N, C-alpha and C positions, 0 to 999 in steps of 0.2 A: 216426857223429860224426867230424869231422875230427880227425886226429891232429897234435899239436903237433910242429913240427920243431925247436924250441928248448926249453931248460929253463926259460925265464922263465914264471912263473905269473901267473894273474889276480890272486892275492893280492899278489904283489910289485908289480904295477902299481898296485893299489889303495893299498898302503902308501906308495908313492912319491908319489902324488897326494893322499893324505889322503881318499880316497873309499871307499865300501863295495865289497867284491868283487862284490856283485850288480849295482851300477851299472856297474862296469867290464865285467862279463860281458854285460850287456844291450847295451852299445855295441859290443863286439867281435862280437856275434852279430846285428848289424844290427837291433836292436830299440829303439834310442834314441827313434825317432819314436813307436813304439807306447806307450812308457812316459813320454813327454813330458820326456825328458832334454834340457836346454838344448843348443843347437848348439855353444856355446862349450865346454861340459863335454865333449861328445862328441869335439870336435876335440882337446882336451887329452889325452883317453884314447888316441885314435888316434896322436897324435904321440909320446906317451910309450911306447906299445907298440912303435912302430917304432924309437924310439931304443934301447930295451932289447933289441930283437931278437926280439920276440914274433911268431910266424908260425903260420899254419895252412895246410893243403894248399889251402884255398880263398882264401888271402891276404885274409882278411876285413878286414885293416887297410886295404885299398884299397876299402873300402865305398863303394858308390854314394851320392853326396850325396843327402840327402833332397830330394824334389821341392819346387818353390817353393810349391806350393799344396796341401799335404796337409791343412792344417787351417784351417777357418774357424770362428770362435767367435761364436755369437749370445749376447749378454749381455742379461739381463732380470731383473726382480725376481720372485723365486719367489712372493711374496705375490699377484702378479697372474696367476699361471699359470692358475688355474681361472676367473679373472674376465675376463682380457684376451683379446686376439685371437690367442693363440699357436697355436691349432689351424689357423685360416685362414692365419696368417702362415707357418707351417711348410709348409703345402700348396703355396703359391706358391714358397717358397724351395726346397723339395725338387724341385719340377717343373723349375726351372732347373738345379739341381745334377745331377739325373739326366740331363739332356740332355748333360752333359759327360762322361758315363761314370763310371768309378771313380777319377778323379784327385784327388778331394777327400774329406776326412773332415770331418764336421760334429759340433761339440760345442755343446750348450746349456749355457751357463755362467751360473749364478745369482749375483745380487748383491743386497744390500739397498738399497732406495730411499735415495738421498742419500749412499750410501757406496761408490760405484764406485771411489773412490780406494784402497780396501782391496785391490782386485784389480790394482793398477798393475803388479806384478811379472810378471803373466801377459800383459799387453798389450805383447808384444815379439816380434820375429822369431825369438827363441830358442824361442818356444812356438807361434806361429801365423803364418799367412800374411796374415791380415787379419781384420777384425771388423765385424759389423753390430750396432749397439747400439740397443735399444729401451727404452721406458718410463723415460727419464731425467728426473730432477727438475732444477730449476734449480741445485741444489748440484752435481749430477753434471756438468752442462754447464759450470759455472764451472771445475770441476776439469779438464775436457777443454781448455777454452780456455787454461788456464795451464800445460798440460803438452804436451810434444812427444814423439810416438811414432814408432817406426821401421817401423810397418806401416800400410797404408791402413785407414781406418775410415769406414764409411758409417752415418749416423744415420737411424733410422727414425722418421718423424713428429716430428722435433725439428730445430732449427737451432742451430749454434754457430759462432762465428768460427774459420775455419781448417779446417772440415770440410764435406764434401758431404752432401746430404740427399735423402731420398725422403720426401715428406710430402703430407698433405692440406691443403687451404686451410681452416684452422680458423677464420679470421676470417670467411670466406664462409659457413661453417656457422651461426655465430651470427647473422650478418646475414640469412640466408635464413629462419632460424627466426622472427626478429622480423617479417620481411616477411610471412610466412604468418599470424602472429597478427594483424597489423594488418589484413590483408585479411579476416580472420574477424570484424573489428569489436571487438577487445578494447581495453580501456583501462587495465587494472591488470596489471602484469607482474612476474614474480618469477623467481629462479634458486635452485635447490638444487644446490650444487657440492661436490666433494671438497675437503678442506682441505689437500692437499699442494701444494707450489709447482711449477707446470708452465707453461711458456710456451704450450703447446698449449691448456690449459684457459683461461688468461688471454685468449688470442686469441678463443676461442669466446665468452667473456663480453663482451669488448670489442666484437666485431662485433655482438653482440646489442643492447647499449646504444647503440652508435653509430647503428644504424639507427633506434632510437626517437628519438634526439636530432635526427637529420636529417629525420625525418618531420614535425616541428613539432607533434606531438600533445600534448606536455607543456604547451604554452601553451594548449591547449584542454581541459586537465583530466586528461590521461593521467598515471598514477602508476607510477613505477619503485620498487618495494619493495626494501628492503635484501636483499642476498644472504645466505642462510644456508648454513653450512658443516657438513660432517660427514665421517667416515671414508668412504673409497671402498668402501662395502659396504652390505649390506642394513640393518644396524643404524645405520650412518651416515646413510643416506637417511631412515630412520624418525625419528631424533632431529633432523635438520636440518629436516624437514618439520614436526615438532611445534613447533619454535622458530618457524618461519614462521607457523603458525596462531596461536601465542600472541601474535604482534605485533598482533593485533586486526583487521587488514585482510587479507582473502582475495584473492589475485590471481585473475584469471580466465584467465590464460595463464602457464604455468610451463615453463621450460626447464631440463632436467636434462642437463648436458654430459658425464655419464658414466653409462651404463646399468647399471653395477655397483650403483648406488644405487636403481634404479627400483622394485625389489620392496618395499623399505622405504618408499619414498615412497607407493606405492599402499596398503600396509598401514595407514599412519598416516591417510591420507585416508579410507579405508573406516571406520576406527574412529571418526572424527570426522564421519561421515555426509556427507562431501563427494562429490557426484556428479560422475563423469567420463563424458562431457564436459559434462554439464549445468551444473555450477557452475564447473568449472575444466577447461581443456584443457591437455594435456601433449605436449611434444616432447622426446625424449631423443637422445643421441648414442651410437652403438654398434650392434653386430649380435648381441647376446645372444638366444638362443632365447626367453627370457622375454617379450620384446617382442611376440611373436606368439602366445604361449600364454595370457597373462593375459587377464582380462575386466574392462574393455575392453582390446583390443590397443593397443599403444603406437606412435604415429607416431615414427619415428626416422630420423636421418641415418646412413647406412651407408657407411663408408669402403671403398674397393676393396682390402681387405687383401691378397688373393692377388696381385693385379696389382702392388701396391706392393712386396710381399716378393720377387716374381719379379724386378722391376727393381732392387731393392736388391742381390740376389745377382748379377745381370748387371753392374751397375755396379762392384761390388767385384771381380768376376772380371776385368773389363777393367783395373782398376788393378793387380791382381796380375800379369796377363799382361804388361803394358807396363812394370812396375817403377816406374811413376810414378802420382801421384794429384793431384787438383786440389781446391781448396776452393770452386770456383765452380759446381760441378754442383748444380743444384737441380731435381729432378723433382717436379712438383706434380700432384696428382690431385684430382678433385672427388668429394666424398661425395654420395651419392644419397639423397634423402628418400623413404622408404617410408611412404606415408600409410595410417594405420589408424584405428581407432575413436576414439582419444583426442583427435585433432584432424584431422578429415577434410579432404580436398582442397577 
């Protein structure tokens, strides 16, 4: 251990600044980054230590400045961790970060849907170099649009004024789902959707109904049934499908824009003796393994999650490297339809 050359103690520095001795010690031992101590606090400790004459044989007070990109924070809703695309997302993200060597540290930072604002104090250059944000609700996006941050932020499959995005064309997903159903000869159409507010979900539904309207089939007797909503879960899918069946008119084509609900949808249909695809065909959105495991297997639109996350990391890295960011960058990727038994090609 380095021996002090002056009589000034860590405790004295801490008392001068009104900080804990442990915080001061971590800064003086080059561990502020490890323990997420704000850069402004670290600098106060170093300046005060120098003013008071604190020295070590290693002159730690001349600590090397923390690297510009030591931390990238991926924020997401913990409720969606087991349901969403986090595994595939992280694979693509990690593949890019690994190519950079060991210059970056990755933190997965949870927040509650609609309450990103509670984490505002962490979205700062004192804590991170930049952030990728996923699974944002409309409330979260409104918060971002009304707040200015001093670090670059990339939005994953979301858009907001003042921010760059890496996203799928959600409108095209809904449009293509309806186009496929029309080609299959369907005339009664429905949607079972999550009940939280999201522009991505809204675009999938809008694309779906717009294609029906532009087809002219409604004037020939085609029916657009009311959308039923539920939690983004198995139970939510079950209850929303039950409500759909209680309306009295069974659709022959059903779009489920989140496959977190699909197991509940299938369970409810089975209980009510609805045959798939005989009585009703289904298309979902997402890449959950359940789509290929259940009987019948589910036709679904699969986003290129790994490619998107790889490019999210690459885009964020370019902003950190250059010290600048732009709100005009929009990288768009197409989801691929995997045809299975619930609605064959």
